[in-house]
C-alpha positions in Angstrom: 0.0 0.0 0.0 1.4 3.4 -1.0 1.8 6.2 1.5 1.9 9.9 0.7 3.3 12.6 2.9 2.3 16.2 2.1 3.6 19.4 3.7 2.4 22.9 3.0 4.9 25.6 3.9 6.0 29.2 3.5 9.4 29.9 2.1 11.3 33.2 1.5 12.7 33.9 -1.9 15.9 35.8 -1.2 16.3 38.8 -3.6 19.2 40.5 -1.9 20.7 40.7 1.6 18.0 43.2 2.5 15.0 42.0 0.5 13.0 38.8 0.2 9.5 37.7 -1.0 7.2 35.1 0.6 6.6 32.0 -1.5 4.0 29.4 -0.7 5.0 25.8 -1.5 3.9 22.2 -1.1 6.2 19.2 -0.6 5.0 15.7 -1.6 6.6 12.4 -0.9 5.0 9.2 -2.2 6.3 5.7 -1.4 5.4 4.7 -5.0 8.4 6.9 -6.0 10.5 6.4 -2.9 13.6 8.3 -4.0 11.9 11.6 -4.9 10.3 14.7 -3.3 8.1 16.8 -5.4 8.1 20.5 -4.6 5.5 22.8 -6.1 6.0 26.6 -5.7 3.0 28.9 -6.1 3.2 32.6 -7.0 0.4 35.0 -6.3 -1.1 34.5 -9.8 -1.6 30.7 -9.1 1.2 29.9 -11.6 3.2 27.0 -10.3 6.7 25.7 -10.8 7.4 22.1 -9.9 10.8 20.6 -9.0 11.6 17.0 -8.4 14.7 16.1 -6.4 16.1 13.3 -4.3 14.8 12.9 -0.7 18.4 12.1 0.3 19.4 15.6 -1.0 16.9 17.4 1.2 17.8 15.1 4.2 21.5 15.7 3.8 21.0 19.5 3.3 19.5 19.8 6.8 22.9 19.2 8.3 25.6 20.0 5.6 25.9 21.3 2.1 24.5 18.9 -0.5 24.0 18.7 -4.2 26.1 19.2 -7.2 23.4 19.4 -9.9 20.6 21.7 -10.6 19.4 21.8 -6.9 21.8 22.6 -4.0 20.8 22.5 -0.4 22.5 23.6 2.8 21.7 24.6 6.4 22.1 28.2 7.6 20.6 30.8 10.0 18.3 33.7 9.1 17.0 36.2 11.6 18.2 33.9 14.4 16.2 30.9 13.1 17.5 27.6 11.5 16.7 27.6 7.8 17.6 25.4 4.9 18.8 27.2 1.8 17.5 25.6 -1.4 19.0 26.8 -4.6 17.4 25.5 -7.8 18.9 26.3 -11.1 17.4 26.0 -14.6 17.8 27.5 -18.1 15.6 30.4 -17.0 17.9 31.3 -14.1 18.5 30.5 -10.5 17.0 31.4 -7.2 17.6 31.1 -3.5 14.9 30.0 -1.1 14.9 29.8 2.7 12.8 27.0 4.2 12.2 26.6 8.0 14.5 23.8 9.1 12.0 22.5 11.7 9.2 22.3 9.1 11.4 20.2 6.7 12.5 18.0 9.6 8.8 17.4 10.5 8.0 16.6 6.8 11.0 14.2 6.4 10.3 12.2 9.7 7.2 10.4 8.4 8.9 9.8 5.0 11.7 8.0 6.9 9.1 6.0 8.8 7.3 5.0 5.6 10.6 4.2 3.7 13.8 4.1 5.8 16.8 5.5 4.0 18.7 2.8 2.2 15.5 0.7 1.7 14.1 2.6 -1.3 14.9 -0.1 -3.7 12.5 -2.4 -1.9 9.6 0.0 -2.6 10.6 0.9 -6.2 8.8 -1.1 -9.0 11.0 -0.9 -12.0 8.4 -2.6 -14.3 5.7 0.0 -13.4 8.2 2.8 -14.0 9.2 1.5 -17.4 5.6 1.0 -18.3 4.8 4.5 -17.3 7.8 5.9 -19.3 6.8 3.9 -22.4 3.2 5.1 -22.3 4.2 8.7 -22.0 6.5 8.6 -25.1 
């Protein structure tokens, strides 16, 4: 049976050392895709941007710099609070987001209960994924 963990949260998009904007986001983890976290970012006009990245990247980024690809994550402090910096990069540009560390930890805890780190392969169905890819093409 598949389990889904969803977290609604508020991030800050960092524009400069003095300026930031609020960004509403949703994180989703589904045991049917045990390696991935889907992040949807909403702007005021209801336009969304979706990123998919490894749960292990987000978990590692809580404690130390992680990521060498198009998403990098690292812990820091902002206004005296623990935050996690998330820096996605695409052809359109790059951005820097601050997420509350305690909210990310609360989101990741039930994902770890559902699929302990290192056991993802036991929950991953290669046949289903290949079938899905072939029907999309």
